[in-house]
SERO-4910 file (N, C-alpha, C, O; in steps of 0.05 Angstrom, whole numbers):
BEGIN
 pado doro    nc1    nc2    nc3   cac1   cac2   cac3    cc1    cc2    cc3    oc1    oc2    oc3
  Met    A    -71    170   -832    -75    169   -803    -52    170   -788    -50    184   -768
  Gly    A    -29    153   -796     -4    154   -783      9    183   -784     22    191   -765
  Lys    A      5    198   -807     20    227   -808      6    244   -788     18    260   -773
  Arg    A    -22    242   -788    -34    260   -769    -25    255   -741    -20    273   -725
  Gly    A    -25    229   -734    -12    223   -707     15    236   -702     21    249   -682
  Gly    A     33    231   -723     60    240   -721     59    269   -717     73    280   -700
  Asn    A     42    283   -733     42    313   -734     33    322   -707     42    342   -697
  Leu    A     15    309   -694      4    318   -670     27    316   -648     30    335   -632
  Phe    A     42    294   -648     63    291   -627     85    313   -635     96    324   -616
  Ser    A     92    319   -660    110    339   -667    101    368   -654    117    383   -643
  Ile    A     76    371   -656     67    395   -645     69    400   -618     75    422   -608
  Leu    A     63    376   -603     65    377   -574     95    379   -565    100    391   -545
  Asn    A    113    367   -580    142    368   -573    154    394   -579    169    405   -563
  Val    A    146    404   -602    161    432   -613    149    455   -600    162    473   -590
  His    A    121    455   -600    108    480   -590    105    483   -560    105    504   -549
  Leu    A    101    457   -547     96    459   -521    124    451   -504    126    454   -480
  His    A    141    441   -520    169    433   -507    164    411   -486    176    413   -465
  Ile    A    147    393   -491    140    369   -471    147    344   -486    132    335   -504
  Pro    A    169    333   -478    173    304   -490    149    286   -487    134    287   -467
  Phe    A    146    269   -507    121    252   -506    123    232   -482    102    224   -473
  Phe    A    146    222   -473    145    203   -451    136    217   -425    126    205   -407
  Phe    A    141    244   -424    132    258   -401    102    260   -400     90    260   -378
  Leu    A     90    262   -425     58    262   -426     47    235   -417     28    233   -402
  Val    A     63    214   -428     53    187   -420     56    184   -389     37    173   -377
  Leu    A     77    192   -377     80    191   -349     60    206   -333     51    197   -312
  Phe    A     53    230   -344     34    249   -331      7    234   -331     -8    233   -311
  Cys    A      0    222   -355    -27    207   -356    -26    183   -337    -46    177   -323
  Leu    A     -5    169   -336     -4    147   -317     -7    155   -289    -20    141   -273
  Gln    A      6    177   -282      1    187   -254    -26    195   -250    -36    189   -228
  Lys    A    -40    206   -267    -67    215   -266    -85    193   -259   -102    195   -241
  Val    A    -81    169   -276    -96    146   -270    -92    135   -242   -110    128   -228
  Asp    A    -66    134   -237    -57    123   -211    -64    135   -186    -65    122   -164
  Ser    A    -71    162   -189    -79    179   -167   -110    179   -162   -120    192   -144
  Arg    A   -125    164   -179   -154    167   -174   -162    153   -148   -148    134   -140
  Cys    A   -182    162   -136   -193    151   -111   -208    127   -116   -224    127   -135
  Ile    A   -205    106   -100   -221     81    -99   -230     77    -73   -214     75    -54
  Leu    A   -255     76    -69   -268     72    -43   -286     47    -41   -303     43    -59
  Phe    A   -282     31    -21   -300     10    -13   -314     15     13   -300     21     33
  Asn    A   -339     13     13   -354     20     39   -370     -4     50   -382    -19     36
  Phe    A   -369     -6     75   -384    -28     89   -401    -16    112   -390     -1    129
  Gly    A   -425    -20    113   -441     -9    132   -471    -15    132   -480    -35    122
  Asp    A   -487      3    143   -516     -2    144   -532     19    128   -522     31    109
  Ser    A   -556     24    137   -573     41    123   -565     70    122   -574     85    105
  Asn    A   -546     79    139   -535    107    141   -518    112    115   -515    135    106
  Ser    A   -508     89    102   -492     93     77   -502     73     55   -488     67     36
  Asp    A   -525     63     58   -535     45     39   -547     61     14   -566     77     18
  Thr    A   -536     58     -8   -544     73    -32   -565     57    -51   -569     64    -74
  Gly    A   -578     37    -39   -598     20    -54   -593     -7    -53   -606    -21    -69
  Ala    A   -577    -20    -35   -573    -48    -35   -597    -64    -23   -605    -84    -34
  Leu    A   -608    -54     -2   -632    -69      9   -655    -70    -12   -668    -91    -14
  Thr    A   -661    -51    -25   -682    -50    -42   -678    -66    -67   -696    -77    -79
  Ala    A   -650    -68    -75   -642    -84    -97   -641   -114    -90   -650   -132   -104
  Gly    A   -628   -118    -65   -624   -145    -59   -651   -161    -50   -653   -185    -53
  Leu    A   -670   -145    -38   -692   -160    -32   -716   -154    -49   -738   -164    -44
  Gly    A   -711   -138    -70   -733   -131    -88   -755   -114    -76   -778   -115    -84
  Leu    A   -747    -99    -57   -767    -80    -43   -769    -55    -57   -751    -49    -73
  Tyr    A   -791    -39    -53   -795    -14    -63   -797      8    -43   -816      8    -27
  Leu    A   -779     26    -43   -780     48    -24   -792     72    -39   -778     86    -53
  Gly    A   -814     78    -36   -830     97    -49   -826    126    -41   -811    131    -22
  Pro    A   -839    144    -53   -837    171    -47   -849    176    -18   -865    160     -8
  Pro    A   -841    198     -6   -825    221    -16   -794    217    -14   -779    236    -18
  Ala    A   -784    191     -8   -757    187     -8   -743    196    -35   -754    192    -56
  Gly    A   -721    209    -33   -707    218    -58   -719    242    -72   -715    246    -96
  Arg    A   -735    260    -56   -750    281    -68   -730    303    -74   -736    320    -91
  Leu    A   -708    304    -63   -688    326    -67   -665    314    -83   -659    290    -82
  Phe    A   -654    330    -97   -630    324   -116   -636    303   -138   -634    309   -162
  Phe    A   -644    278   -129   -648    256   -150   -677    259   -163   -683    252   -185
  Asn    A   -694    270   -148   -723    275   -157   -733    250   -163   -751    248   -181
  Arg    A   -724    228   -150   -738    199   -156   -728    185   -131   -711    194   -116
  Thr    A   -742    159   -127   -730    142   -106   -705    126   -116   -704    117   -139
  Thr    A   -686    125    -98   -660    112   -106   -653     89    -88   -632     77    -91
  Gly    A   -672     81    -67   -664     62    -49   -650     73    -24   -646     58     -5
  Arg    A   -644     97    -25   -632    112     -1   -654    119     18   -675    129     10
  Phe    A   -649    114     43   -667    122     65   -664    152     73   -655    159     94
  Cys    A   -673    169     51   -668    196     55   -682    211     36   -693    200     17
  Asp    A   -684    236     38   -699    256     19   -679    263     -3   -687    275    -23
  Gly    A   -654    254      0   -635    262    -22   -609    247    -17   -609    223    -14
  Arg    A   -586    261    -17   -562    246    -16   -553    240     14   -559    254     33
  Leu    A   -539    218     15   -528    208     42   -501    223     45   -491    237     27
  Tyr    A   -491    218     69   -463    232     73   -442    218     57   -423    231     49
  Val    A   -445    191     50   -424    181     32   -425    192      5   -405    193     -9
  Asp    A   -450    202     -6   -453    212    -30   -438    241    -32   -426    248    -52
  Phe    A   -440    255    -12   -425    282     -8   -395    277     -8   -379    293    -18
  Ile    A   -387    255      3   -358    249      5   -349    240    -23   -326    246    -31
  Cys    A   -366    227    -36   -357    218    -65   -354    243    -83   -335    245    -99
  Glu    A   -373    264    -78   -375    287    -93   -345    305    -86   -332    316   -103
  Asn    A   -340    305    -62   -314    318    -53   -288    306    -65   -269    320    -73
  Leu    A   -290    278    -66   -267    262    -77   -268    262   -108   -251    250   -121
  Lys    A   -289    273   -119   -291    274   -147   -292    246   -159   -278    240   -178
  Ile    A   -310    229   -149   -311    204   -158   -343    198   -161   -360    212   -151
  Asn    A   -349    176   -177   -377    169   -181   -389    163   -154   -375    153   -136
  Phe    A   -417    168   -150   -430    156   -128   -425    126   -129   -423    113   -150
  Leu    A   -421    115   -104   -417     88   -103   -444     69   -108   -465     71    -95
  Ser    A   -441     52   -127   -464     35   -137   -465     13   -113   -444      6   -102
  Pro    A   -488      5   -106   -491    -18    -87   -484    -42   -101   -491    -47   -125
  Tyr    A   -468    -59    -85   -459    -85    -96   -483   -103   -105   -481   -118   -125
  Leu    A   -506   -101    -91   -527   -122    -98   -544   -110   -123   -562   -124   -132
  Glu    A   -538    -84   -134   -554    -76   -157   -545    -88   -182   -522    -83   -190
  Ser    A   -561   -103   -195   -553   -117   -221   -555   -100   -247   -544   -108   -267
  Ser    A   -568    -77   -245   -573    -60   -269   -560    -34   -265   -563    -20   -245
  Gly    A   -544    -26   -285   -537      2   -287   -513     10   -266   -507     33   -262
  Ser    A   -501    -11   -253   -480     -5   -233   -453      4   -247   -444     -6   -268
  Asn    A   -441     23   -232   -412     30   -241   -395     28   -217   -396     43   -197
  Phe    A   -377      8   -221   -358      3   -200   -330     13   -206   -310      3   -195
  Thr    A   -329     32   -223   -301     42   -231   -286     55   -208   -262     54   -207
  His    A   -300     68   -188   -286     81   -166   -289     66   -141   -280     76   -120
  Gly    A   -301     42   -141   -305     27   -117   -333     14   -115   -347     13   -136
  Val    A   -340      4    -93   -366    -10    -88   -375     -4    -61   -360     -2    -41
  Asn    A   -402     -2    -60   -414      1    -34   -429    -24    -27   -448    -33    -39
  Phe    A   -417    -36     -5   -428    -62      6   -449    -56     28   -460    -76     37
  Ala    A   -454    -33     38   -471    -26     60   -500    -33     51   -511    -25     30
  Val    A   -513    -47     71   -541    -55     67   -557    -46     92   -550    -51    115
  Ala    A   -579    -33     87   -596    -26    111   -602    -48    128   -608    -70    118
  Gly    A   -601    -43    154   -606    -64    175   -584    -80    181   -587    -96    199
  Ala    A   -559    -77    169   -536    -93    173   -525    -90    200   -529    -69    212
  Ala    A   -512   -109    212   -501   -108    239   -477   -129    236   -473   -142    216
  Thr    A   -462   -131    260   -441   -152    259   -450   -178    267   -438   -199    260
  Glu    A   -474   -178    281   -486   -204    289   -497   -217    266   -516   -207    254
  Ser    A   -487   -242    257   -494   -255    234   -523   -268    236   -537   -272    216
  Asn    A   -531   -275    261   -557   -288    266   -582   -267    267   -605   -274    269
  Ala    A   -574   -244    266   -596   -222    271   -605   -208    244   -626   -196    243
  Val    A   -589   -209    224   -594   -194    199   -589   -210    175   -576   -231    176
  Val    A   -599   -200    152   -594   -215    127   -567   -210    117   -554   -230    108
  Phe    A   -557   -186    117   -529   -181    106   -510   -169    126   -504   -145    126
  Pro    A   -501   -189    147   -482   -177    164   -455   -168    154   -448   -171    130
  Leu    A   -439   -159    171   -413   -148    162   -397   -171    150   -383   -167    131
  Ser    A   -398   -194    161   -380   -217    152   -389   -224    123   -373   -232    106
  Thr    A   -416   -222    116   -424   -226     90   -414   -204     69   -407   -210     46
  Gln    A   -415   -181     78   -404   -158     63   -377   -160     55   -368   -155     33
  Val    A   -361   -170     77   -332   -175     70   -330   -198     50   -315   -196     31
  Gly    A   -344   -220     54   -343   -241     34   -351   -232      6   -339   -241    -13
  Gln    A   -371   -214      4   -377   -204    -22   -354   -187    -33   -348   -189    -57
  Phe    A   -340   -171    -18   -318   -157    -28   -296   -177    -40   -285   -172    -61
  Leu    A   -291   -199    -24   -270   -216    -34   -280   -229    -63   -264   -232    -81
  His    A   -305   -235    -65   -316   -246    -89   -312   -225   -112   -305   -231   -135
  Phe    A   -319   -200   -105   -316   -179   -125   -287   -176   -135   -283   -173   -159
  Arg    A   -269   -177   -118   -241   -176   -122   -231   -196   -141   -216   -192   -161
  Asn    A   -241   -221   -133   -232   -244   -150   -245   -244   -177   -231   -251   -197
  Arg    A   -270   -236   -180   -281   -233   -206   -268   -210   -221   -266   -212   -246
  Thr    A   -260   -191   -209   -246   -167   -223   -221   -178   -236   -215   -172   -259
  Arg    A   -207   -195   -220   -180   -207   -231   -187   -224   -255   -172   -223   -275
  Glu    A   -208   -238   -255   -216   -256   -278   -223   -238   -303   -215   -244   -326
  Leu    A   -238   -216   -297   -249   -203   -318   -229   -182   -332   -231   -175   -355
  Arg    A   -212   -172   -314   -194   -150   -325   -179   -157   -349   -178   -140   -367
  Pro    A   -166   -180   -352   -152   -188   -377   -171   -189   -401   -161   -189   -424
  Leu    A   -197   -190   -398   -216   -190   -419   -228   -163   -426   -244   -159   -444
  Gly    A   -217   -144   -409   -225   -116   -415   -255   -112   -404   -271    -95   -414
  Lys    A   -262   -128   -384   -290   -125   -374   -289   -119   -344   -267   -119   -332
  Gly    A   -312   -114   -330   -316   -108   -304   -307    -81   -296   -307    -63   -312
  Ser    A   -299    -77   -271   -293    -50   -262   -266    -40   -271   -262    -16   -273
  Met    A   -247    -59   -278   -221    -55   -287   -204    -44   -267   -182    -34   -273
  Ile    A   -212    -44   -239   -194    -38   -217   -169    -56   -216   -171    -80   -215
  Ser    A   -145    -43   -216   -122    -60   -215   -113    -68   -188   -122    -58   -168
  Glu    A    -95    -88   -188    -85    -98   -164    -74    -75   -146    -79    -73   -122
  Lys    A    -60    -58   -159    -49    -36   -144    -70    -19   -134    -68     -8   -111
  Glu    A    -93    -15   -148   -114      3   -137   -128    -10   -115   -135      4    -96
  Phe    A   -131    -38   -116   -144    -49    -92   -127    -47    -68   -138    -45    -45
  Arg    A   -102    -47    -70    -81    -43    -46    -82    -15    -35    -80    -10    -11
  Ser    A    -84      4    -55    -85     33    -47   -111     44    -42   -114     68    -36
  Ala    A   -132     27    -44   -161     40    -41   -163     45    -11   -148     34      6
  Val    A   -183     62     -5   -194     66     23   -216     46     28   -233     40     10
  Tyr    A   -216     36     53   -237     16     62   -251     28     85   -239     29    106
  Ser    A   -278     37     83   -289     52    103   -311     31    117   -324     14    104
  Phe    A   -314     34    143   -331     17    159   -348     35    177   -338     51    193
  Asp    A   -375     32    172   -394     48    190   -412     25    199   -432     19    186
  Met    A   -405     14    224   -422    -10    234   -424     -8    264   -405      1    277
  Gly    A   -447    -15    276   -447    -18    305   -474     -8    316   -484    -19    336
  Gln    A   -486     14    303   -512     24    310   -533      3    313   -547      2    333
  Asn    A   -536    -15    293   -557    -32    295   -552    -56    315   -571    -69    324
  Asp    A   -527    -61    321   -521    -82    341   -533    -72    368   -547    -86    383
  Ile    A   -525    -46    373   -534    -37    398   -566    -35    400   -580    -40    420
  Asn    A   -575    -26    377   -605    -23    376   -619    -51    380   -640    -54    394
  Ile    A   -607    -71    368   -620    -98    370   -620   -108    398   -639   -120    407
  Ala    A   -596   -101    414   -595   -109    441   -616    -96    456   -631   -110    470
  Phe    A   -620    -69    454   -640    -55    468   -668    -65    463   -683    -70    481
  Thr    A   -675    -68    437   -702    -77    428   -709   -107    439   -733   -114    442
  Ala    A   -686   -121    445   -692   -148    457   -698   -145    487   -699   -164    501
  Asn    A   -701   -121    495   -706   -116    524   -685   -123    545   -692   -128    568
  Leu    A   -661   -123    538   -639   -129    554   -635   -104    569   -639    -82    560
  Ser    A   -625   -109    596   -619    -89    612   -593    -71    603   -577    -80    586
  Tyr    A   -590    -49    613   -567    -33    605   -539    -49    608   -522    -50    590
  Pro    A   -535    -61    633   -513    -76    635   -511   -100    619   -488   -109    614
  Gln    A   -531   -112    610   -529   -133    590   -524   -123    562   -514   -138    546
  Val    A   -532    -99    556   -525    -88    530   -495    -83    529   -482    -88    509
  Ile    A   -485    -72    551   -455    -67    552   -439    -91    551   -417    -90    540
  Asp    A   -449   -112    562   -436   -139    562   -433   -150    532   -416   -167    527
  Arg    A   -451   -141    514   -449   -149    486   -426   -134    469   -418   -142    447
  Ile    A   -419   -112    480   -401    -94    465   -376   -106    457   -369   -103    434
  Pro    A   -360   -120    473   -335   -134    466   -339   -155    442   -321   -158    425
  Ser    A   -362   -168    440   -367   -186    421   -369   -170    394   -358   -177    373
  Ile    A   -384   -147    396   -388   -133    370   -361   -120    360   -357   -119    336
  Leu    A   -345   -112    377   -317   -101    371   -301   -123    360   -287   -119    340
  Ser    A   -303   -147    371   -286   -171    363   -294   -178    333   -277   -185    317
  Arg    A   -320   -177    326   -328   -183    300   -316   -162    279   -307   -169    257
  Ile    A   -317   -135    288   -306   -114    272   -277   -118    268   -267   -114    246
  Arg    A   -264   -126    290   -233   -133    288   -227   -156    267   -207   -155    252
  Asp    A   -244   -175    269   -240   -199    252   -242   -190    222   -226   -197    205
  Ser    A   -263   -175    217   -270   -165    189   -246   -148    178   -238   -152    155
  Ile    A   -237   -130    194   -214   -113    186   -187   -129    181   -172   -125    162
  Glu    A   -182   -147    199   -159   -164    197   -162   -180    170   -143   -181    154
  Ile    A   -183   -191    164   -188   -205    139   -180   -188    115   -166   -197     96
  Met    A   -190   -163    115   -183   -141     96   -155   -138     95   -144   -139     72
  Tyr    A   -142   -134    115   -113   -128    116    -97   -152    105    -78   -149     91
  Glu    A   -105   -175    114    -92   -199    102    -95   -201     71    -78   -212     57
  Asn    A   -116   -189     62   -119   -190     33   -111   -164     19   -122   -159     -3
  Gly    A    -94   -149     31    -80   -128     18    -88   -102     24    -75    -83     15
  Ala    A   -110    -96     39   -123    -70     46   -101    -57     66    -89    -71     82
  Ser    A    -96    -31     62    -77    -17     81    -87      9     89    -74     23    104
  Lys    A   -111     18     80   -121     44     87   -149     39     98   -167     30     83
  Phe    A   -152     45    122   -178     40    135   -190     65    150   -177     78    167
  Trp    A   -214     71    141   -230     94    152   -253     85    168   -273     77    156
  Ile    A   -252     86    194   -271     71    210   -289     93    226   -278    110    240
  Tyr    A   -315     93    223   -333    112    236   -343     99    263   -349     75    264
  Asn    A   -344    115    283   -359    105    306   -389    109    304   -397    122    284
  Thr    A   -405    100    322   -433    105    319   -444    128    329   -433    139    348
  Gly    A   -468    137    317   -480    163    325   -498    159    349   -500    136    358
  Pro    A   -510    179    360   -523    179    385   -553    168    382   -572    182    377
  Leu    A   -553    141    385   -580    126    381   -601    136    397   -624    134    388
  Gly    A   -596    147    419   -615    158    438   -628    182    430   -647    191    443
  Cys    A   -619    194    407   -630    220    400   -649    215    373   -660    234    362
  Leu    A   -652    191    364   -667    185    342   -698    186    351   -707    176    371
  Pro    A   -715    200    332   -744    201    340   -756    174    343   -775    171    359
  Gln    A   -747    154    328   -758    129    332   -752    119    359   -771    110    371
  Thr    A   -729    119    370   -722    110    395   -736    124    416   -745    112    435
  Leu    A   -739    151    414   -754    165    435   -784    159    434   -797    157    455
  Ala    A   -795    156    410   -823    151    408   -832    123    418   -854    120    428
  Leu    A   -814    102    414   -821     76    421   -809     67    448   -821     50    461
  Arg    A   -790     78    455   -775     68    480   -776     86    505   -770     77    527
  Lys    A   -783    111    502   -782    130    525   -808    123    543   -831    122    532
  Lys    A   -804    119    567   -823    114    588   -832    141    602   -856    147    605
  Asn    A   -812    156    610   -817    181    622   -793    200    617   -772    192    606
  Asp    A   -795    224    625   -774    244    621   -749    241    638   -729    255    633
  Ser    A   -750    222    657   -726    218    675   -705    202    662   -683    199    672
  Val    A   -712    190    637   -692    177    624   -676    193    602   -659    184    588
  Leu    A   -684    219    601   -671    236    582   -648    252    594   -645    258    617
  Asp    A   -633    257    573   -607    277    580   -615    305    577   -639    310    571
  Asp    A   -598    323    579   -604    354    580   -617    361    552   -633    380    551
  Phe    A   -611    347    530   -621    356    505   -644    339    497   -652    341    473
  Gly    A   -657    321    513   -681    307    507   -676    280    495   -695    267    486
  Cys    A   -650    270    493   -642    243    483   -643    222    505   -641    230    529
  Met    A   -647    198    500   -647    176    519   -617    171    526   -601    163    509
  Ala    A   -612    176    553   -587    173    565   -575    145    563   -552    142    555
  Asp    A   -591    125    569   -577     96    568   -569     91    539   -548     80    534
  Tyr    A   -585     98    520   -579     90    494   -552    104    485   -535     92    472
  Asn    A   -550    128    490   -527    145    483   -504    136    500   -481    135    490
  Asn    A   -508    129    526   -485    119    541   -473     94    530   -449     91    529
  Ala    A   -489     76    521   -480     50    509   -466     57    483   -446     44    477
  Cys    A   -475     75    466   -461     85    444   -432     94    450   -413     88    436
  Lys    A   -432    110    473   -406    120    481   -385     98    490   -361    100    485
  Val    A   -397     77    504   -380     55    513   -371     39    488   -347     32    488
  Phe    A   -386     34    468   -379     23    444   -358     38    430   -338     27    420
  Asn    A   -362     65    428   -344     83    413   -317     84    426   -296     84    413
  Ala    A   -316     85    453   -290     83    468   -278     57    460   -254     57    454
  Gly    A   -291     34    460   -277      9    454   -268      7    424   -249     -6    416
  Leu    A   -284     23    406   -275     23    379   -250     41    376   -232     36    360
  Ser    A   -248     62    391   -222     78    391   -200     61    400   -179     62    387
  Asp    A   -204     45    422   -182     28    431   -175      8    410   -151      1    406
  Leu    A   -194     -2    396   -189    -22    374   -173    -10    351   -155    -23    340
  Cys    A   -180     16    346   -165     29    325   -137     32    334   -119     26    319
  Asp    A   -132     40    358   -104     42    368    -89     15    368    -65     13    362
  Glu    A   -103     -5    374    -92    -34    372    -84    -41    343    -61    -49    339
  Leu    A   -102    -38    325    -98    -44    296    -74    -25    285    -58    -34    269
  Arg    A    -74     -2    293    -52     18    284    -26      8    293     -7      8    278
  Ser    A    -24     -2    318      2    -14    328      8    -39    316     32    -46    311
  Lys    A    -14    -57    309     -8    -83    299      0    -83    269     18    -97    260
  Phe    A    -16    -65    252    -12    -64    224      8    -43    219      0    -20    214
  Lys    A     35    -47    221     53    -26    219     52    -11    189     58     13    188
  Gln    A     45    -25    169     44    -16    143     18     -3    134     15      5    111
  Ala    A     -1     -2    153    -27      6    146    -33     35    159    -21     43    178
  Thr    A    -52     49    148    -63     74    160    -92     70    171   -111     65    156
  Val    A    -94     71    197   -122     65    209   -132     91    222   -120    100    241
  Val    A   -153    102    212   -167    126    220   -192    121    231   -209    107    219
  Cys    A   -196    132    256   -221    129    271   -236    155    271   -225    174    282
  Thr    A   -260    159    258   -272    183    258   -298    185    275   -316    168    275
  Asp    A   -299    208    291   -319    211    312   -346    221    301   -352    245    302
  Lys    A   -361    205    291   -386    213    277   -408    217    301   -428    231    298
  Tyr    A   -402    205    324   -420    212    348   -421    242    354   -442    255    355
  Thr    A   -398    252    358   -395    280    365   -409    298    344   -424    316    350
  Ile    A   -402    291    318   -413    307    297   -442    307    297   -454    328    295
  Arg    A   -455    285    300   -486    282    297   -500    291    324   -523    300    324
  Tyr    A   -486    288    346   -497    301    370   -497    327    371   -516    338    383
  Asp    A   -478    342    359   -476    369    356   -500    383    341   -507    406    345
  Leu    A   -509    365    322   -531    377    305   -558    379    325   -577    394    321
  Val    A   -557    363    345   -582    364    364   -577    385    384   -594    402    390
  Ala    A   -552    384    396   -546    400    421   -547    429    412   -559    447    425
  Asn    A   -535    434    388   -533    463    379   -547    466    353   -535    479    335
  His    A   -571    455    350   -586    455    327   -591    484    316   -592    489    292
  Thr    A   -595    503    335   -600    532    324   -577    543    309   -580    560    292
  Asn    A   -552    532    316   -529    543    301   -529    535    272   -515    547    256
  Tyr    A   -545    514    264   -545    504    239   -571    510    225   -576    500    203
  Gly    A   -590    526    238   -614    532    229   -634    509    230   -654    512    216
  Phe    A   -632    489    243   -651    465    245   -672    474    265   -669    489    284
  Glu    A   -695    461    259   -719    463    275   -726    436    285   -722    416    271
  Ser    A   -738    434    310   -745    410    320   -726    386    316   -733    368    301
  Pro    A   -702    386    328   -679    367    323   -687    339    328   -677    321    315
  Leu    A   -706    335    347   -715    307    354   -742    298    341   -755    279    349
  Met    A   -749    312    321   -773    304    308   -769    298    279   -753    311    266
  Ala    A   -781    277    268   -777    269    241   -790    288    222   -812    298    228
  Cys    A   -779    294    199   -792    308    179   -814    295    167   -835    306    162
  Cys    A   -809    270    161   -832    252    147   -839    232    166   -823    216    175
  Gly    A   -863    232    172   -877    213    192   -905    217    197   -920    224    179
  His    A   -914    212    223   -943    214    230   -944    221    259   -928    211    276
  Gly    A   -964    238    266   -967    243    296   -960    269    305   -970    277    326
  Gly    A   -944    283    290   -937    311    299   -917    311    323   -906    290    328
  Pro    A   -913    333    337   -897    338    359   -902    316    381   -925    306    384
  Pro    A   -881    307    397   -853    317    397   -836    303    376   -815    313    368
  Tyr    A   -846    280    368   -825    263    350   -836    257    323   -821    248    306
  Asn    A   -862    260    318   -876    256    292   -865    228    281   -854    224    259
  Tyr    A   -869    208    300   -862    179    290   -881    160    304   -884    160    329
  Lys    A   -894    144    288   -912    123    298   -906     97    284   -902     97    260
  Asp    A   -904     75    299   -898     49    285   -919     41    266   -942     46    272
  Arg    A   -913     31    243   -930     24    224   -944     45    209   -961     39    192
  Met    A   -937     70    215   -946     96    201   -922    111    195   -921    136    200
  Thr    A   -903     99    186   -876    112    180   -874    124    153   -893    121    137
  Cys    A   -852    139    146   -848    152    122   -851    132     98   -839    111     98
  Gly    A   -866    140     78   -869    125     55   -896    110     54   -905    100     33
  Gln    A   -909    108     77   -936     97     79   -957    120     76   -951    143     82
  Pro    A   -981    113     66  -1001    131     60  -1008    151     83  -1016    174     80
  Thr    A  -1005    140    107  -1011    153    131   -991    174    140   -997    190    158
  Ala    A   -966    175    126   -945    194    133   -945    213    113   -955    209     91
  Ser    A   -933    236    122   -929    259    105   -903    273    108   -892    272    131
  Pro    A   -892    286     90   -864    299     96   -869    328    102   -890    340     96
  Cys    A   -847    340    116   -847    368    122   -848    383     97   -843    370     76
  Pro    A   -854    411     95   -853    424     68   -823    424     59   -804    420     75
  Leu    A   -821    428     32   -796    430     21   -782    456     31   -796    476     33
  Gly    A   -757    455     37   -743    479     48   -742    478     76   -726    493     87
  Ser    A   -756    461     90   -752    458    120   -726    446    127   -714    431    112
  Arg    A   -716    453    151   -689    442    161   -693    426    183   -696    437    205
  Tyr    A   -692    400    179   -697    378    201   -670    362    201   -658    358    180
  Val    A   -661    353    224   -640    336    228   -649    306    216   -636    294    199
  Ser    A   -671    298    228   -681    270    219   -702    271    197   -721    288    198
  Trp    A   -699    253    177   -715    250    154   -741    233    162   -764    242    159
  Asp    A   -735    208    172   -759    191    177   -759    181    205   -774    162    211
  Gly    A   -744    191    222   -743    183    251   -720    166    256   -714    162    279
  Val    A   -706    154    234   -682    138    239   -658    150    225   -635    150    235
  His    A   -664    161    200   -642    170    183   -640    198    179   -660    211    182
  Asn    A   -618    211    173   -617    240    172   -626    250    143   -626    235    123
  Thr    A   -634    274    143   -641    290    118   -616    296    103   -594    294    114
  Glu    A   -620    303     79   -598    310     62   -582    332     72   -557    332     72
  Val    A   -597    354     82   -581    379     93   -565    370    116   -542    380    119
  Ala    A   -575    351    134   -559    343    157   -536    326    147   -514    328    157
  Asn    A   -541    308    126   -518    293    115   -496    311    101   -473    303    102
  Glu    A   -502    332     90   -482    351     79   -464    362    101   -440    364     98
  Ile    A   -475    369    124   -461    380    144   -442    359    157   -418    363    161
  Ile    A   -454    336    161   -437    311    172   -415    305    152   -393    300    161
  Ala    A   -420    305    128   -397    299    110   -376    320    111   -352    314    111
  Ser    A   -384    344    111   -364    367    111   -346    366    138   -323    373    138
  Lys    A   -357    358    159   -343    353    183   -324    330    181   -301    332    189
  Ile    A   -334    308    171   -318    283    165   -294    292    149   -272    287    156
  Leu    A   -299    306    126   -278    313    106   -257    332    118   -234    332    109
  Ser    A   -265    348    138   -246    369    151   -222    354    165   -200    366    169
  Gly    A   -227    328    173   -206    314    187   -203    323    217   -185    312    230
  Glu    A   -219    343    227   -217    351    255   -227    332    273   -220    333    297
  Tyr    A   -244    312    263   -258    294    282   -247    266    278   -260    247    285
  Ser    A   -222    264    266   -211    241    262   -185    237    280   -173    257    287
  Lys    A   -177    212    287   -154    206    299   -141    183    281   -153    163    275
  Pro    A   -115    189    274   -102    215    271   -117    235    253   -134    228    237
  Gln    A   -109    262    257   -125    280    240   -114    281    211    -98    298    204
  Ile    A   -124    261    196   -117    260    168   -143    265    150   -165    255    156
  Lys    A   -140    280    132   -162    284    114   -167    262     95   -148    251     84
  Leu    A   -192    254     90   -199    231     74   -187    236     44   -176    217     32
  Lys    A   -190    259     35   -180    263      6   -151    259      5   -141    249    -15
  Ser    A   -133    266     26   -107    262     25    -98    232     27    -79    222     15
  Leu    A   -113    220     44   -110    193     48   -117    174     21   -104    154     14
  Cys    A   -139    185      9   -147    171    -14   -127    174    -39   -123    156    -56
  Arg    A   -114    198    -39    -95    205    -61    -68    194    -55    -52    192    -73
  Ser    A    -62    187    -31    -36    178    -21    -31    153    -36    -48    136    -40
  Arg    A     -4    151    -45      5    126    -60     29    111    -43     45     96    -54
  Lys    A     31    116    -19     54    107     -3     52     78      4     71     64     12
  His    A     27     69      2     22     38      9     21     22    -14     18     -3    -13
***
């Protein structure tokens, strides 16, 4: 056995002219450069946490594309975060709350459907997700010497990317509480403050690469339009509810300012703010450019045009049915995007053109400067 090993190294040294220590160094660099991603968010990036954590069943036709089974994703297939993982050449992020078959080698997804920053309004708020990360990191430290767990190293925790996609549910909760538009706007500083607190905790615990998404156009969701529209006077030029979208814009402007503040405060960190609002609104405003049909109508739902959404008759219930396979819709179930929309969203995120500063996620993930 020893001779065979020695002969192999001799062959590598003599015939390839590569000293063995360079091979070892190369291997270490390969391991060191792998992407590690920790994600915090809501149903837009939940890969199965809500169904696992609460023991719920999200039945067909969810997951009918790609997976060909239900996975706990509120989608007919992959989410934008799945496409990002594919681009980064890492495993799909397993949800933290899934006890069976999880793979945390390349990071963890703490996102849970329904999550918000407001701890009194939801089961798994942002603060809880951050607490779960701290527990995961501490357990990893305990298990790594035993050769167990994710085996993520301290250096990899420090060089990982920490993505945050939070805010949509906070705004929606405010509107569904029948607050006036000014009252909704008055809540935004508190939402931003809670996001700031969470990011600061992560920074204090060694995180240095932050990828922060703003919120999409809530006023363009078929659910919002079907349940909240009183008349056409509340709509913008593309048929979306103006007040909802304006509130999202106010939140997004504040989030951009927060990113600037954190960038100035955390001198050793990279803080990237990505404009998902513009990306998602463009799918509605210029839907024909992408081959989409009925951009404000759910693919899976009940009731037909204009929105195909009725409360208590939503996707997954016997009264609802999906659009034919091969159809191109922006909205899957009235709230969440279809796989085809998610693929476009992910490609635009990955381009770096919608980020400030204009850094590509792949280059940030591979960077070892921190």
